[in-house]
C-alpha positions as CSV (number, residue, x, y, z in Angstrom):
1,X,14.6,24.1,-50.6
2,X,15.1,23.8,-54.3
3,X,18.0,21.9,-55.9
4,X,19.2,22.5,-59.4
5,X,21.9,20.8,-61.5
6,X,23.6,22.1,-64.6
7,X,26.0,20.3,-66.9
8,X,29.1,22.5,-67.4
9,X,32.1,21.9,-69.7
10,X,35.5,23.5,-69.5
11,X,36.3,22.8,-65.8
12,X,39.7,21.2,-65.6
13,X,41.1,21.9,-62.1
14,X,40.2,22.9,-58.6
15,X,40.7,26.6,-59.5
16,X,37.9,26.3,-62.2
17,X,35.6,24.9,-59.6
18,X,36.4,27.7,-57.2
19,X,35.9,30.3,-59.9
20,X,32.4,29.1,-60.6
21,X,31.4,28.6,-56.9
22,X,32.7,32.0,-55.8
23,X,31.3,33.8,-58.9
24,X,27.8,32.4,-58.5
25,X,27.7,33.1,-54.7
26,X,28.6,36.7,-55.5
27,X,26.1,37.1,-58.3
28,X,23.2,35.2,-56.7
29,X,23.2,35.8,-52.9
30,X,20.0,33.7,-52.5
31,X,22.0,30.6,-53.2
32,X,22.7,28.7,-50.0
33,X,24.9,26.0,-51.6
34,X,27.0,25.9,-54.8
35,X,29.2,23.0,-55.7
36,X,31.1,22.7,-59.0
37,X,32.4,19.2,-59.8
38,X,34.9,19.0,-62.7
39,X,34.9,15.2,-62.7
40,X,31.1,14.9,-63.2
41,X,31.0,18.1,-65.3
42,X,28.2,19.4,-63.1
43,X,27.3,22.4,-61.0
44,X,24.8,21.8,-58.2
45,X,22.9,24.7,-56.6
46,X,20.5,24.9,-53.7
47,X,18.3,27.9,-52.9
48,X,15.3,28.6,-50.7
49,X,13.8,30.7,-53.5
50,X,13.2,30.0,-57.2
51,X,16.2,31.0,-59.3
52,X,16.4,31.9,-63.0
53,X,18.5,29.1,-64.5
54,X,18.9,31.1,-67.7
55,X,20.6,33.9,-65.7
56,X,22.7,31.3,-63.9
57,X,23.7,29.7,-67.2
58,X,24.7,33.2,-68.6
59,X,26.7,33.9,-65.4
60,X,28.6,30.6,-65.8
61,X,29.3,31.4,-69.4
62,X,30.5,34.9,-68.5
63,X,33.1,33.2,-66.3
64,X,34.4,31.3,-69.3
65,X,32.7,27.9,-69.1
66,X,30.0,26.3,-71.3
67,X,26.6,25.1,-70.0
68,X,25.3,22.2,-72.0
69,X,21.9,20.5,-72.1
């Protein structure tokens, strides 16, 4: 299993976390775990397969949030 972590700005409430989690689960069915944490400004992903982090970053930004380095 591979674990990825992205820093994400713009999450301010539980609804923001849910928007990212549900959006990524729909767009990337290979993800077996998605957790958005507004307090740590972080999104954690787990997958059995390699995932394209650029595609994930673009997906998060399409939902209205900003991925930062």
